[in-house]
N, C-alpha and C positions, 0 to 999 in steps of 0.2 A: 169404283168396279176396278180402276188402275189398279188400285191398293190390292185388292183381293188377288187380280193376273200376278202382282208380283211377290205376293205371298206364296203363290201356287208354284210359280217358278223357284224361288228360294228351296221351297220343300223338295220339291224331283232334283234338284242338282245335289241337296243334300243326301237324297236317299240314294243319287247315282252313286256319289261318292262312297256312300258307305258299302254298297254291293261290292263296289270296284275293289275294297281294301279287304272285302269277305272271300272273293275269289283269287286273291294273289297268292298263288303257291309258294311254299316253303320248299328248300331243296337242299343237297350236300351229295357228296361223292363219296363213295368207299371203294379202297384199293386193298388188295391183297397183295403181299410180296415175303417171297421166300429167301432166305438168306443164301441157298444155291439152288439150282436146278438139276443137279445131278449129283447120286448121294450113292454109296457103297452098301450092301445088302448088311442089314443087321446095322445101322447109325441112324443117327436122327438129323431131322431137317427141322428149321424153326420158320413158320409163316407169321406175318405183323400184318394186321389189319389195322387201316387208316384212315379216318375221316378227315376231308377237306371239302374248300368252296361252302363254307357252311352260311346258305343266306336262311338262317332260323329265326329272324328277330334278334333283338338287340339281348335278349337273356341268354340264348345260347342251348345246349341238349344236356340233358343229365341221363337220359336212358337209352339203350340201344339194344336193338336184339337182330337173330339172325339163324337160319336153319344151317347146321353145318353138316354137310356131304362129304364123303370122301372114298379112294377105290379102298376096298377091303383085301382085295388081292393083294395089294401093293404093302399098306401100310397094319401095323398091328391097332388092334383097337385101342382108343384114347380113352381118359377118365378126366375128373374134375382136375386130375393134378397136372394134366397136361396143360392147363390153360392158366395164363398169368396175365392179369390186367396191368396196362401201364397207365403213369399220369394220373393216378387216383381212382381209376375205374377199377370197381369189384367185379367179378365174373362168376356167375353162375351156369352149369350146365345141366341139361337133362340127357343121359345117355339113353334113354329110351325112345326119342323123337327127334335128337341132334339140336335142341334149340339150345344157344347158347342167349342169355341175357347179362347186360353189364349195367352197372348205376352209378352215379357219380354224386358225392355229395354236394359239390356246387355245380357251375354249369360251364360247359365250354363253349365258346364260342369262336375259336381260331384251329387252325391244321392242326392235329397231334395224334400219334400213336393210340391207340385204346387198348389193344390186346393182342398176345402174342400166344400161339399155340404149335407144341412139340409133338410130332410125329416120328415113329420108328419103324422104319422098312423091314420086311420078314425077309427070311433067306430063302433061298433059291428063286430070285426073283429078279437076277440080271439081264437086263436088257428090256426091261419091261417098262411102263409108263405108268403113271396112275394121276388122277384129277384130285385136287381138294376145290371145294366150291362152298360159299356162302351164298344162300338163296335167303327171298324174304323178310329182306333188310328193311329195319325200321328202325327211328330215332323220334324221341319224343320231347318238346319244351313246354311241357305242363299245359300247354295251350292247343296243341295239335298234333298228331301223328304224321311222320314225314317219311316217304319210303325211298328206297335207290334202288339202283339197277343190281342185280346179281352178278356175282364178284368171283372169279377163279382162277386158278394156275395148276401148272403142270408139271409134276416132279419125274424124272428117267433116273432108273437104277442101274448101275455102273461105276467104273472108275473114277471120282471125281477128279478133276485136272487142278493143281494147285494153284491159288488165287483166280477163282472162277468170281466172276464179278457180275451180278443178276442185273445189274444196270445196262451191261453191254447185251445181254441175251433178249432176243427179237423172238415173238411169236408163242412164247410161253406163259403170258399171263395176262389178264384182263382188268382195262381200267390202271394202268401203270403211269406213274409218273417219277421218271429218271432222275428228277432233280429230289425225291422223296426218302428222306433219311429212313433207315431202318434200324428199328431198336431190337437187338438182338444180344443174347447172352455170350459171351467169348469162351464158356467152356461147357460142357455138360453138366458137371457138377452145380455150377451158378444156376444152372435153370431149374434144375432139381431142388435146389436148396431154397431158392424163391418161391417154386411151387408149394414145396411142402408147407413152407412160412403162409401163402395165400390160404392153404386148406386150414391151418389153427386157427384162422380168422372167421370162418365160416360161420359160426354161431352169432358172433357180434354183427356180420353183414347182414344176414337174415333179419335179426332184430333193426338193424338199420334200415333196411328197407320196408318192414312192415309199418314202421311208425313214422318215416319222412317223406315216402315217393308215392305210394300209394298208387303206384302206376301198374301195377301186376293183376289182373282179374283171375277168373277163374282157370280159364284156359291157358293161362301163361302169355297173355296177349298185352302188348302196351296198349291203353286204352286212350281213346278220342275223349278229352272233357269238353270240348264245346264250348269252351270260352269266350273264344271269337264270335262263333255264330250267338251266344246268347247276347253279347254285347250289341251286335248291329241289329237284332232284334230287339233290344231295348231300346236303342235310339231310332227305329222305324215306327215303335208304338207313339213314344214320346213325340215326334214330328206328326203323327196323324192327330193327336190329342190337341197339341197344340194349335194345328189346322181347324179343327173341329170348334176348339174355344174360340179362335180367331172370328170364325163366321157366325156364332152365335151373337158374339159381342156387336159386331157389326148389325147384325140383324136388331137386336134391341136399340141402337143407338139411332135407326134408320125410324123404329116405329117411337 
């Protein structure tokens, strides 16, 4: 009888441990940082998106997505050439719904800038302000889909003071880390050249996405593959089978 109780207790402990592993949530932080918060009419501003505080397991993430929105009264319409991936991230942009999707051949498990977006202000908008926002943020580590909070920043159109430092500007951005470096191009020409190079690699990127990631479904969302849940279910089934087999064995011995 004591052996039976011991076996039951061990099974319950193992099941509890497996369930605890399943419900432990992964997480990460996304931030958006502009190279300046005040910009003249018909001039460009570059915002950089960074991921940090990656609690995503030992593997890391290799897919990222979000929905981009911005003030069309302040900024001209952007396209795929306005978006440049950083640190090996390859971007795609759906201009119809504003969805940005990023893929990386390897995995990222440390803080890094992943993409930068160039906006250009319109004419006759001096004194006005406009928001740039990224919502519905998700990342994937092949085992699960991990969500992050919406991020945004505000840009004002006016005379840009020399030497403006975004790190010393308060109240204009969400989830901002003053110690976070911002990767920006030093000149507009450099931004455009790199963006054009990125555009020439679109076909190769699409081929890579189809053959290696398999993370994009028919709606364009990062799917949840359910690997961790399947493992936990398998462990539970094995434990149940083992328990039943043990009790049958004990019954045979008693007879």
